[in-house]
BATORPA-207796 format. One record per residue (C-alpha): residue in one letter; chain; x, y, z. Coordinates in steps of 0.5 Angstrom, whole numbers. Each point is the difference from the previous one (the first is absolute). Layout:
REM BATORPA-207796
residu, chaine, X, Y, Z
a, A, X, Y, Z;
...
***
This chain:
REM BATORPA-207796
residu, chaine, X, Y, Z
m, A, 40, 0, -12;
l, A, -6, -5, 1;
h, A, 0, -7, -1;
s, A, -6, -4, -2;
a, A, -3, -7, 0;
d, A, -6, -4, -3;
m, A, -5, -2, 6;
e, A, -5, -5, -1;
a, A, -7, -2, 3;
n, A, -6, -3, -2;
g, A, 2, -1, -7;
f, A, 1, 8, -1;
t, A, 7, 3, -1;
g, A, 2, 7, 3;
r, A, 7, 3, 2;
i, A, 4, 2, 6;
l, A, 5, 5, 1;
w, A, 5, 2, 5;
a, A, 6, 4, 1;
d, A, 7, -1, 3;
g, A, 0, -1, 7;
t, A, -7, -4, 0;
p, A, 1, -7, 0;
a, A, -2, -4, -6;
p, A, -7, -3, 0;
g, A, 1, -7, 1;
p, A, 0, -5, 6;
d, A, 5, 4, 4;
a, A, -3, 7, -1;
a, A, -5, -1, 7;
g, A, 6, -1, 4;
a, A, 4, 5, -2;
s, A, -3, 6, 4;
m, A, -4, 0, 6;
a, A, -4, 6, -3;
p, A, -6, 0, -4;
a, A, 1, 1, -8;
y, A, -3, 6, -3;
i, A, -4, -3, -6;
l, A, -2, 5, -6;
i, A, -6, -1, -4;
h, A, -2, 4, -6;
g, A, -7, 2, -3;
i, A, -3, -2, -6;
g, A, 3, 1, -7;
v, A, 7, 2, 3;
s, A, 7, -4, 3;
h, A, 5, 1, 5;
r, A, 3, 6, -3;
y, A, -4, 5, 3;
l, A, 1, -3, 7;
r, A, 8, 0, -1;
r, A, 1, 6, 3;
l, A, -3, -2, 7;
h, A, 3, -7, -1;
g, A, 7, 3, 1;
e, A, -2, 4, 6;
l, A, -3, -6, 3;
a, A, 5, -4, -2;
a, A, 5, 4, 4;
v, A, -3, -2, 7;
a, A, -3, -7, -1;
p, A, -1, -6, -6;
t, A, -4, 3, -5;
y, A, -4, -4, -6;
s, A, -4, 3, -6;
l, A, -5, -4, -3;
e, A, -2, 0, -8;
l, A, -7, -4, 0;
p, A, -2, -5, -5;
g, A, -2, 4, -7;
f, A, 4, 6, 2;
a, A, 7, 3, -2;
g, A, 1, -6, -5;
t, A, -2, -6, 4;
p, A, -4, -5, -3;
r, A, -8, 2, 0;
p, A, -4, -5, 3;
e, A, -5, -4, -5;
r, A, -6, 3, 4;
q, A, -2, 6, 4;
l, A, 3, 0, 7;
s, A, -4, 2, 7;
v, A, 3, 5, 5;
a, A, 0, -6, 4;
d, A, 4, -4, -5;
y, A, 5, 5, 0;
g, A, 0, 0, 7;
a, A, 1, -8, 1;
f, A, 6, 1, -6;
i, A, 4, 5, 5;
a, A, -1, -4, 6;
q, A, 2, -7, -3;
a, A, 5, 3, -4;
l, A, 4, 4, 6;
k, A, -1, -7, 4;
a, A, 4, -4, -6;
s, A, 5, 6, 0;
g, A, 2, -1, 7;
i, A, -3, 6, 2;
a, A, -5, -1, 6;
s, A, -1, 6, 4;
y, A, -1, 7, -4;
i, A, -3, 7, 0;
l, A, -4, 1, -6;
v, A, 0, 6, -4;
g, A, -5, 1, -5;
h, A, -1, 6, -5;
s, A, -7, 1, -3;
m, A, -3, -6, -2;
g, A, 6, -3, 3;
v, A, -4, 2, 7;
q, A, -5, -5, -2;
f, A, 5, -6, -2;
a, A, 3, 1, 7;
i, A, -6, 0, 4;
e, A, -2, -7, -3;
a, A, 7, -2, 1;
a, A, 0, 1, 7;
l, A, -7, -3, 1;
y, A, 3, -6, -4;
a, A, 6, -1, 5;
p, A, -1, 4, 6;
g, A, 5, -3, 4;
q, A, 5, 3, -5;
a, A, -2, 7, -1;
q, A, 2, 4, 6;
r, A, -2, 7, -3;
l, A, -3, 3, -6;
v, A, 1, 7, -3;
l, A, -5, 2, -5;
m, A, 2, 5, -4;
g, A, -5, 4, -5;
p, A, -5, -5, 1;
v, A, -6, -1, -5;
v, A, -5, 0, -1;
d, A, -2, 6, 3;
s, A, -8, 1, 2;
r, A, 0, 6, -5;
h, A, 2, -4, -6;
r, A, -4, -6, 0;
t, A, -1, 0, -8;
v, A, 6, -1, -5;
v, A, -2, 7, -3;
r, A, 1, 3, 7;
q, A, 7, -4, 2;
g, A, 3, 2, -7;
m, A, -2, 7, 1;
a, A, 4, 0, 6;
l, A, 6, -4, -2;
f, A, 0, 5, -6;
l, A, 0, 6, 4;
d, A, 5, -2, 5;
a, A, 5, -2, -6;
l, A, -2, 7, -3;
l, A, 1, 4, 6;
r, A, 3, -3, 6;
e, A, 6, -5, -3;
s, A, 6, 1, -3;
p, A, 2, -1, -7;
g, A, 5, -6, 2;
s, A, -6, -3, 4;
n, A, -5, 0, -6;
w, A, 5, -3, -4;
l, A, 1, -6, 4;
v, A, -7, -1, 1;
l, A, -2, 1, -7;
s, A, 6, -4, -3;
d, A, -2, -6, 5;
y, A, -7, 1, -3;
f, A, 2, -2, -7;
r, A, 4, -6, 3;
c, A, -6, -2, 3;
g, A, -4, 0, -6;
p, A, -7, 3, 0;
r, A, -3, -7, 0;
w, A, 3, -2, 7;
y, A, -1, 7, 2;
f, A, -8, 0, -1;
t, A, 0, -8, 2;
v, A, 2, 3, 7;
l, A, -4, 6, 0;
p, A, -7, -2, 2;
v, A, 3, -5, 5;
m, A, 4, 6, 4;
m, A, -7, 5, -1;
a, A, -4, -6, 3;
y, A, 4, -1, 6;
p, A, -3, 2, 7;
t, A, 7, 3, 3;
e, A, -4, 2, 6;
r, A, -3, -7, 2;
r, A, 6, -4, -1;
l, A, 4, 5, 3;
a, A, -4, -1, 6;
g, A, 2, -7, 1;
i, A, 7, 2, 1;
n, A, 3, 0, 7;
v, A, 7, 2, 0;
p, A, 2, 7, 0;
v, A, -1, 4, -7;
l, A, 2, 7, -2;
v, A, -4, 3, -5;
l, A, 5, 5, -4;
r, A, -2, 5, -6;
g, A, 3, 6, -3;
d, A, -4, 7, 2;
n, A, -1, 1, -7;
d, A, -2, -7, -2;
q, A, -6, 1, -5;
v, A, -2, -8, 0;
a, A, 1, -1, 8;
g, A, -4, 5, 4;
a, A, 2, 2, 7;
d, A, -7, -1, 2;
w, A, 0, -7, -3;
s, A, 7, -2, 3;
l, A, -2, 3, 7;
q, A, -6, -5, -1;
l, A, 4, -6, -1;
s, A, 5, 1, 5;
r, A, -6, 0, 5;
a, A, -2, -6, -3;
v, A, 5, -4, 4;
p, A, 1, -1, 8;
e, A, 8, 3, -1;
g, A, -1, 5, -6;
s, A, 4, 6, -1;
f, A, 0, 5, -5;
a, A, 6, 4, -4;
e, A, 0, 6, -5;
i, A, 6, 2, -4;
q, A, 0, 7, -2;
h, A, 1, 2, -7;
a, A, -2, -6, -3;
g, A, -5, -4, -5;
h, A, -2, -7, -1;
v, A, 7, -3, -1;
v, A, 3, 3, 6;
q, A, 5, -5, 1;
h, A, 4, 2, -6;
l, A, -1, 8, 1;
r, A, 2, -1, 7;
p, A, 3, -6, 2;
r, A, 4, 2, 6;
q, A, -6, 3, 3;
v, A, -4, -6, -1;
a, A, 5, -5, 2;
d, A, 1, 5, 7;
a, A, -7, -1, 1;
i, A, 0, -7, -1;
k, A, 6, -2, 4;
s, A, -3, 5, 6;
w, A, -6, -4, 0;
a, A, 3, -7, 0;
a, A, 4, 2, 6;
l, A, -6, 1, 4;
p, A, -2, -6, 4;
s, A, -7, -3, -2;
a, A, -5, -3, 5;
a, A, 1, -7, -1;
s, A, 8, 1, 2;
***
């Protein structure tokens, strides 16, 4: 069972979720564990639900929180379009206000962009980054190509369960907010912004991912001083839902490696 609470920063409201065994957000959360917490960040239009299986795997070994960002998953929609940097600032400030001061950011799809900006905003708080199925692949720099990649992935690579989670969350988000955020995602310079990250980064994809290709993902892993690359077999874009244990094992093994800074 996941517990939830609203989280606020800069006049925007989102939601944070955690399981039994993870300290509730608040002033005492920081002192409850010496290990960095895992922070799971969803992509455009969706919610924590397609991250829930991965959340359970990671929560068994470390404090783990899933976020639902402003405008998504039934949270209040902002009155203006937000940039990726706005979302990154929201994440960093809201986590700090929740007593969570040291963490590993785990973003999926557009959540990769949010994670990068949160780490750039608060470099002392983000210890590592996990970038799952990063967008926007250099092969898909138009809305038509990106949409086709998502369609083919859903048709050929995903399970009915993962497709249902994603599509039902899209309806919850609503077309107005989805298409408000879409051009922001498409215009974000992932490679250039990632180059400013100085903590270890793991780029992870399903080996059948139609959205985040192998060449693109490998290129991103090489854009940082401490980049790693991993593929999960027999999975598409929503790799964390279909193969949660394998994804969690890859993340945990990588997180246990020493960094150059240490």
